[in-house]
N, C-alpha and C positions, 0 to 999 in steps of 0.2 A: 367591608362590605363593597359589593361591585354594582355597577347599573344594572338593573333590574326592567326589562319592558312587561309590563302587566297585560297590556294590551296593543292594539295597534296605536293608539293615541295615548297613552299612558306608560309613565316610568316613575323609578324610584331610582335617583341617583344623588349618593353623598356629597357631589360637586354642585348638586343644584340646589338651593333653597333647605340646607343642611340636610337634605335627604328625604325630606317631606315628598308624597307622592303628588308629582305632577303631571300636566299635559306635555306631551314631547315637542320639544323645540321653543316651549315659554319656560317663564317661571313663576306662575298661575297654579297655585295649590289644588288640585281636585276638590278639597274640604272646603273652600271659597265658593267655589262655583254651586256647589251642592248647597249650602246654607243660602246662598242667594235666591235659589230655587227654593228652598224650601218657606222663605221669606215672604213667596209671590214672584219674585221676578219672572219676568215670560222670558220664552228660549230668544225672540226678537231683540229683548231688552241687554240678555248677556252676551249675544254676538256684536250687538251695538258696541257694549262697554268693551269687549274683549275681541277686536276685530280681527285676529290671530288664532281664534279660536274655531272650529266648525261644528256645525251642527252635529255631525255625525261623531265628534270627538266628545260633546256634551253629552249625547244620549249614551254612548260608552261609558261615561262614569257613571250616569245613573243608574244602566243596566248593571255594571259591577258590583254597584254600593247596595242594590236591591239582592243581588244573586250573593255577597255577603251576610246580608241579616237572614235570607235562607237558612244558608249553612251554619251559621252561630246558634239560632232562635229555634230549629227545626225541632217540631214536637212529634215523637215518635209515635207511629200508626200503633191502635190497641187493634188486637187481633179478637174477633168475636168469639165467644166460647160455643 
């Protein structure tokens, strides 16, 4: 597996964190930040805890996670008869 850029701020690199999805230029896994958001951490708390991250990077992670859920669990539209 080679390094794959998923977005402007997100990568998968087998040489970083055993290939977990991380924020580019860091060793911070995306799922760690998303889990903290789910537990109620604010954006400000995350930026204070992880000063190497930017608001745009965290927003991209949320956007990509949301997009992934929509693609995976999309309900087909039913056509009226």
